[in-house]
C-alpha positions in Angstrom: -3.8 -6.8 -1.2 -5.2 -5.4 2.3 -2.6 -3.3 4.0 -4.3 -2.5 7.5 -3.3 -2.6 10.9 -1.4 -1.0 13.5 2.2 -0.5 13.7 4.0 0.9 16.7 6.8 3.3 16.0 9.6 4.6 18.6 9.4 8.5 17.5 12.7 9.8 17.7 13.3 13.3 19.0 13.2 16.5 16.8 10.8 14.5 14.3 7.2 15.4 14.2 4.3 13.1 14.6 3.1 14.2 10.8 6.4 13.2 9.5 6.2 9.9 11.0 2.7 9.6 9.0 4.3 10.5 6.1 7.2 7.8 6.6 4.5 5.2 7.3 2.9 5.9 4.0 5.7 5.9 2.1 6.9 2.3 3.4 3.6 0.8 3.3 3.0 2.5 0.3 -0.7 3.4 1.7 -2.3 7.3 1.8 -4.8 6.5 4.3 -2.6 6.6 7.4 -2.9 8.6 10.7 -1.6 8.4 14.3 -3.6 8.4 17.9 -2.3 11.3 19.6 0.7 13.8 18.9 3.8 13.6 20.5 5.6 16.8 20.5 8.9 17.0 18.3 11.0 17.2 21.3 9.4 14.0 22.4 10.2 10.3 21.9 8.5 6.7 22.4 5.5 5.2 21.5 3.5 6.3 18.4 0.5 4.0 17.4 0.3 4.4 13.6 -3.0 3.0 11.9 -2.6 2.3 8.4 -5.7 1.2 5.6 -9.1 0.5 7.3 -7.2 0.6 10.7 -7.6 4.3 10.7 -11.2 3.9 11.8 -10.3 2.5 15.2 -8.5 6.0 15.7 -11.5 7.0 18.4 -10.7 3.6 20.1 -7.1 4.3 20.5 -7.4 8.0 21.8 -9.2 6.8 25.1 -6.6 4.7 26.6 -3.9 5.6 29.9 -0.6 6.0 29.0 2.8 6.1 30.6 5.8 8.5 30.3 9.4 8.9 31.4 9.9 12.7 31.7 13.3 14.8 32.7 12.4 17.6 35.1 14.9 20.8 35.2 14.3 22.8 38.6 14.8 26.4 38.8 13.4 28.0 35.3 10.2 28.7 33.8 9.5 28.8 30.1 6.9 30.0 27.7 6.1 26.5 26.4 6.9 24.5 29.9 9.7 22.8 28.2 13.7 23.5 28.0 12.7 24.3 24.2 11.0 27.9 25.2 12.0 31.1 26.0 13.2 31.3 29.7 10.4 33.4 31.5 12.2 33.3 34.8 15.2 31.9 36.8 15.1 30.8 40.8 17.6 32.6 42.3 18.5 30.9 45.2 19.4 27.1 46.2 17.5 24.5 44.3 15.8 22.0 46.5 17.2 18.7 47.1 16.6 15.3 45.4 14.6 14.3 48.6 12.3 17.5 48.5 12.0 17.0 44.5 10.7 13.4 45.1 8.0 14.3 48.1 6.8 17.3 45.8 6.3 15.3 42.8 4.9 12.0 44.2 2.4 14.1 46.3 0.5 14.7 42.9 -0.6 11.0 42.9 -4.4 11.0 42.2 -7.1 13.1 40.8 -7.0 16.4 40.1 -7.9 19.3 37.6 -5.1 20.3 35.0 -5.5 23.4 32.9 -4.2 22.3 29.5 -1.2 24.3 28.1 -0.9 26.7 25.5 1.9 24.9 23.5 -0.4 21.8 22.5 -2.4 20.3 20.3 -5.6 20.7 21.9 -8.1 23.1 19.2 -10.4 26.2 20.7 -12.6 27.2 17.7 -10.7 24.9 15.2 -7.4 26.2 16.3 -4.5 24.6 17.7 -3.6 26.2 21.0 0.2 26.2 19.8 -0.5 28.2 16.7 -2.0 30.6 18.6 0.8 30.6 21.2 3.5 31.2 18.5 1.6 34.2 17.5 1.9 35.3 21.3 -2.2 34.8 21.6 -3.1 33.4 25.0 -7.0 32.0 25.3 -8.8 30.8 28.5 -8.5 27.0 29.2 -10.9 25.1 31.0 -9.4 22.7 33.4 -9.9 19.4 32.6 -10.1 16.4 35.4 -7.3 13.8 34.8 -5.7 11.0 37.1 -2.3 10.3 38.0 -2.4 6.8 38.5 1.4 6.7 39.9 4.4 8.8 39.8 8.0 7.2 40.8 10.7 10.1 41.1 14.4 9.1 40.4 17.6 10.8 39.8 20.1 9.6 36.9 23.6 11.5 36.4 22.0 14.8 38.0 18.9 14.9 36.3 15.6 14.2 38.2 13.0 12.2 36.4 9.5 11.3 37.0 8.3 7.9 35.9 4.3 8.4 35.5 1.4 6.5 34.5 -1.9 8.8 34.0 -5.4 9.1 32.4 -5.7 10.3 28.8 -5.4 14.3 28.7 -2.5 14.5 31.0 0.0 17.0 29.8 3.3 16.3 31.2 4.7 19.5 30.9 2.3 21.1 32.9 2.7 18.6 35.6 6.3 19.5 35.6 5.2 22.9 36.1 3.1 22.5 39.0 5.8 20.5 40.9 8.3 23.6 40.1 5.5 25.8 41.6 4.9 23.2 44.4 8.6 23.6 45.4 8.8 27.6 44.7 11.4 27.3 42.1 9.7 27.0 39.2 10.6 23.9 36.6 10.7 22.9 33.1 10.2 19.6 31.0 14.0 18.6 29.6 12.8 15.6 28.1 9.9 13.3 27.3 9.4 9.7 26.5 6.0 8.1 26.2 6.6 4.5 27.3 3.1 3.3 27.0 0.2 4.3 24.8 -3.0 2.3 24.2 -1.6 -1.1 25.8 1.3 -1.1 23.3 5.1 -0.4 25.1 8.6 0.4 23.8 9.3 -2.9 23.6 6.8 -3.5 20.6 7.6 -0.2 18.7 10.0 0.1 15.8 12.4 2.9 15.0 12.3 4.7 11.3 15.5 3.1 10.3 13.9 -0.6 11.2 10.9 0.0 8.9 12.8 1.7 6.1 15.0 -1.2 6.1 12.3 -4.2 6.1 11.3 -6.1 3.4 7.5 -6.4 1.8 6.8 -9.6 3.8 8.6 -7.9 7.2 6.2 -5.0 6.9 3.1 -6.7 6.7 4.1 -8.9 9.4 4.9 -6.2 11.8 1.6 -4.7 11.6 -0.8 -5.7 14.5 -4.4 -6.4 13.4 -7.2 -4.0 14.1 -9.4 -6.7 15.9 -6.9 -6.6 18.6 -8.2 -3.6 19.9 -11.5 -5.5 20.5 -10.1 -8.6 22.2 -12.4 -8.2 25.1 -15.3 -8.5 23.3 -16.8 -11.8 22.0 -16.7 -12.5 18.6 -19.8 -13.5 16.3 -19.3 -14.7 12.7 -22.0 -13.9 10.6 -23.4 -16.4 7.4 -22.8 -15.1 4.4 -27.1 -13.9 3.8 -27.0 -12.3 7.6 -23.1 -10.9 6.5 -24.7 -8.7 3.5 -27.8 -7.8 5.2 -25.6 -6.4 8.1 -23.2 -4.5 6.1 -26.1 -2.8 4.2 -27.2 -1.5 7.8 -29.7 -3.8 8.7 -29.9 -5.1 12.3 -29.5 -9.2 12.8 -31.6 -10.8 15.3 -30.1 -12.5 17.7 -33.3 -15.6 17.6 -32.6 -15.5 13.8 -28.9 -15.7 14.3 -28.5 -18.0 17.3 -24.6 -17.5 18.1 -23.6 -20.7 20.4 -21.8 -19.7 23.9 -22.5 -16.2 23.7 -24.7 -14.2 26.3 -27.4 -12.0 24.0 -29.5 -10.7 26.6 -28.7 -7.4 27.7 -28.6 -4.5 25.1 -25.3 -2.1 24.8 -23.0 -4.9 24.7 -20.0 -4.6 21.9 -19.3 -7.6 20.0 -16.6 -8.3 17.4 -18.2 -9.0 14.0 -16.7 -11.6 11.5 -17.8 -13.0 8.4 -16.1 -15.6 6.0 -13.5 -12.8 4.9 -12.7 -11.7 8.2 -13.2 -9.1 11.1 -15.5 -6.5 9.5 -17.3 -4.4 12.2 -17.5 -3.7 15.9 -21.7 -4.3 16.5 -23.3 -3.4 19.4 -26.6 -4.9 20.8 -30.0 -3.5 21.2 -33.7 -3.8 21.3 -35.5 -3.1 18.0 -39.2 -4.1 16.8 -38.9 -7.7 16.7 -36.4 -8.1 20.0 -33.0 -8.0 20.6 -30.8 -7.5 17.5 -27.1 -6.5 16.9 -26.3 -3.5 14.3 -23.1 -2.2 13.4 -21.6 0.5 15.5 -18.2 1.1 13.3 -17.4 -0.7 10.0 -14.0 -2.0 9.1 -14.4 -4.0 5.8 -13.3 -2.3 2.6 
């Protein structure tokens, strides 16, 4: 049986993303499993996990925007940017009011440059920054452009929170630190929940306990088909003869295929490619020797 697809996991605090991958490997009895973006052990929330041939789609999921809910503790700075790290400084005076915090936090909406933190999975020279940081090594990091699409600050039970929608590559712990710098008192992230990633929300996510209690039929039903990632692209179904050529790396000319109701005049257009067995590839149009044709950009068949 082809066990493949996307399972959305609600990662609990205190568990690594790697551990979640191992759990999914076990419950689906499939060694080919990967995730699409590390969540820190302290973080909770949406972790899309790819099973089977769906792992080939990882590159198409990492570019998506994300949403987070983060708790912010004012008055301290830490070596990790969150409250799990060692305290580097403590503010001696009165802390800003919520109104001051809200104004400072919401001023960060828009495009900006952000320097990735040392405590991150980003690699420099093949080594994760966090591994260097744990050895007390700090290296220069280049600032990257990010975009904060929206930021809403609120207070609950005496804790300040930010609800953030942002571009890929945004580090929320760094955003919390920058808010603290803006306020002049320092700040560290005290909690983090990813509420949306790759278009998937917490409402679609399963807890580890739910996954471990599911029957085989329920586990299969919970998998999201990999082709759903490409729902915005038109679908072309190849007859058997053309499918064999396509799978062998040949371009398929539109003038021979003649797909109905599909615009085949432009190059660089992506298409879902299907055959009698189902979804097999993401194809891309291009001009070849004999005219406009389609060739595989990423194969997904076994």
